[in-house]
C-alpha positions as CSV (number, residue, x, y, z in Angstrom):
1,M,11.6,13.8,-6.3
2,A,8.6,11.4,-6.5
3,I,6.6,9.2,-4.2
4,L,6.2,5.6,-5.3
5,V,2.6,4.4,-4.7
6,C,2.4,0.7,-4.6
7,G,-1.2,-0.4,-5.3
8,G,-1.8,3.1,-6.7
9,A,-4.7,1.9,-9.0
10,G,-6.7,0.6,-6.0
11,Y,-9.2,2.6,-4.0
12,I,-6.9,3.9,-1.2
13,G,-3.9,4.1,-3.4
14,S,-5.5,6.1,-6.2
15,H,-6.9,8.6,-3.6
16,N,-3.5,9.1,-2.2
17,V,-2.1,9.6,-5.7
18,R,-4.6,12.4,-6.2
19,A,-3.8,13.9,-2.8
20,L,-0.1,13.9,-3.7
21,L,-0.8,15.7,-7.0
22,D,-3.1,18.2,-5.2
23,R,-0.2,19.2,-3.0
24,G,2.2,19.5,-5.9
25,S,4.1,16.3,-5.4
26,E,5.0,13.8,-8.1
27,A,3.7,10.3,-8.0
28,V,4.7,7.1,-9.6
29,V,2.4,4.1,-9.5
30,V,3.0,0.3,-9.6
31,D,0.0,-2.0,-9.5
32,N,-0.6,-5.5,-10.8
33,L,-4.3,-4.7,-11.4
34,W,-5.6,-7.7,-9.5
35,T,-8.1,-5.5,-7.8
36,G,-7.0,-2.1,-9.0
37,H,-8.2,-0.3,-12.1
38,R,-5.9,1.5,-14.6
39,P,-8.4,4.3,-15.2
40,A,-8.2,5.2,-11.4
41,V,-4.7,6.5,-12.0
42,P,-4.7,10.1,-13.2
43,D,-3.4,11.0,-16.7
44,G,0.2,11.9,-16.7
45,V,1.2,9.8,-13.7
46,P,3.9,7.2,-14.6
47,F,2.2,3.8,-14.4
48,Y,3.9,0.4,-14.2
49,E,1.7,-2.7,-14.5
50,G,3.4,-5.3,-12.4
51,D,4.1,-6.8,-9.1
52,V,6.3,-5.5,-6.3
53,R,7.7,-9.0,-6.0
54,D,9.3,-8.5,-9.4
55,A,12.8,-7.4,-8.5
56,A,13.8,-6.4,-12.0
57,L,10.7,-4.2,-12.3
58,M,11.3,-2.5,-9.0
59,D,14.9,-1.9,-9.9
60,R,13.7,-0.3,-13.1
61,I,11.3,1.9,-11.4
62,F,13.8,3.1,-8.8
63,S,16.4,3.7,-11.6
64,E,14.0,5.6,-13.9
65,H,12.6,7.9,-11.2
66,K,14.0,9.8,-8.2
67,I,11.9,8.2,-5.5
68,E,12.1,9.8,-2.1
69,A,9.5,7.6,-0.2
70,V,7.1,4.7,-0.7
71,L,3.4,4.5,0.1
72,H,2.6,0.7,0.2
73,F,-1.1,-0.1,-0.4
74,C,-0.9,-3.3,-2.4
75,A,-2.2,-6.4,-0.8
76,C,-4.7,-9.2,-0.9
77,S,-7.3,-7.8,1.6
78,L,-10.3,-10.1,2.0
79,V,-10.5,-11.7,5.5
80,G,-12.7,-14.6,4.4
81,E,-10.6,-15.3,1.4
82,S,-7.4,-15.2,3.6
83,V,-8.9,-18.1,5.6
84,E,-9.6,-20.1,2.5
85,K,-6.3,-19.2,0.7
86,P,-3.7,-18.5,3.4
87,L,-0.7,-19.3,1.2
88,L,-1.8,-16.8,-1.4
89,Y,-2.0,-14.1,1.3
90,F,1.4,-14.9,2.8
91,A,3.0,-15.1,-0.7
92,N,1.5,-11.8,-1.8
93,N,1.4,-9.7,1.4
94,V,4.5,-10.9,3.2
95,G,6.5,-11.7,0.1
96,G,5.5,-8.4,-1.4
97,M,6.7,-6.5,1.6
98,Q,9.9,-8.4,1.8
99,S,10.6,-7.8,-1.9
100,L,9.7,-4.1,-1.7
101,L,12.0,-3.6,1.4
102,E,14.8,-5.5,-0.4
103,A,14.5,-3.1,-3.4
104,M,14.4,-0.1,-1.1
105,A,17.6,-1.3,0.6
106,R,19.3,-1.8,-2.8
107,H,18.5,1.7,-3.8
108,G,19.2,3.4,-0.5
109,L,15.6,4.4,0.1
110,R,14.6,4.6,3.8
111,Q,11.0,6.0,4.1
112,I,7.8,4.0,3.8
113,V,4.2,4.4,4.9
114,F,2.4,1.0,5.1
115,S,-1.2,0.3,4.8
116,S,-1.6,-2.1,7.7
117,S,-4.9,-3.0,9.3
118,A,-6.9,-3.0,12.5
119,A,-7.1,-6.7,11.8
120,V,-3.7,-7.0,13.6
121,Y,-5.6,-6.6,16.9
122,G,-7.9,-9.5,16.4
123,E,-10.8,-9.5,18.8
124,P,-10.2,-6.4,20.9
125,S,-10.4,-6.6,24.7
126,R,-11.8,-3.1,24.8
127,V,-13.3,-0.5,22.6
128,P,-12.1,1.9,21.5
129,I,-8.9,0.1,20.6
130,L,-5.7,2.0,21.6
131,E,-2.7,1.9,19.2
132,D,-0.5,0.1,21.8
133,D,-3.2,-2.6,22.6
134,E,-2.1,-6.2,22.2
135,T,-1.9,-7.5,18.7
136,K,-3.4,-10.9,18.3
137,P,-4.7,-11.4,14.7
138,T,-7.4,-14.1,14.2
139,N,-7.0,-14.6,10.5
140,P,-4.2,-14.9,7.9
141,Y,-4.9,-11.4,6.5
142,G,-4.3,-9.8,9.9
143,E,-1.3,-12.0,10.4
144,T,0.3,-10.9,7.1
145,K,-0.2,-7.3,8.0
146,L,1.4,-7.7,11.4
147,I,4.3,-9.6,9.9
148,G,4.7,-6.6,7.5
149,E,5.0,-4.3,10.5
150,W,7.6,-6.7,12.1
151,L,9.7,-6.7,8.9
152,M,9.8,-2.9,8.8
153,A,10.7,-2.8,12.5
154,D,13.5,-5.2,11.9
155,C,14.7,-3.1,9.0
156,E,14.5,0.0,11.1
157,R,17.0,-1.6,13.5
158,A,19.2,-3.0,10.7
159,W,19.4,-0.1,8.3
160,D,17.5,2.8,9.9
161,L,14.3,2.5,7.9
162,K,11.8,5.2,8.7
163,W,8.3,3.7,8.7
164,I,4.8,3.9,9.9
165,G,1.9,1.4,9.7
166,L,-1.6,2.7,9.4
167,R,-4.0,0.4,11.3
168,Y,-7.3,1.6,10.0
169,F,-10.6,-0.3,9.7
170,N,-12.7,-0.4,6.5
171,V,-12.1,2.7,4.3
172,A,-15.0,4.2,2.3
173,G,-16.0,7.4,0.8
174,A,-16.6,9.3,-2.4
175,G,-14.0,9.7,-5.2
176,W,-12.9,12.7,-7.1
177,P,-15.5,13.6,-9.8
178,D,-14.4,14.6,-13.2
179,L,-16.3,17.8,-13.5
180,A,-15.6,17.9,-17.3
181,D,-17.5,14.7,-17.7
182,P,-21.1,15.5,-18.9
183,A,-22.5,12.5,-17.0
184,I,-21.1,14.0,-13.7
185,M,-22.3,17.5,-14.6
186,N,-25.8,16.2,-15.1
187,L,-25.8,14.9,-11.5
188,I,-24.7,18.2,-10.0
């Protein structure tokens, strides 16, 4: 059984792919490479270059692999750009979530972890923000993430989808060094 990592060539997604491999799990990656990088996906991991909104591609992936759960990291994610191009954000982020959930339903898959955002809170009334604080996004990016959560909650009621939305802030950190790379070894 494998975990499908949507957006698995991006920063967060590729780190999760490596974490899955480190724990002995299988991973399958789909990424349209808008902001992801093919070399970020470890060798040997099945990779599909494409969009989660492509129903035929998603059906192919679910048919070719025994997927047990989905990690959904793909999205347009720049707050400023979302204000300038709201329709792009709704088409990609909300449309992508809807298409992914439809594919999951067609294939009887019921588990998903969603990369949401702290942007769903908008301007917080207190700090630290608590998980159950009011959600009141102030930009299209945050709105699309909150709508993604609403879609999953509705699917939970409709067909028992098991889901969680991770509302983190900016993610940063070091990557996995390739210790066989002489350039890396010279830095150590």
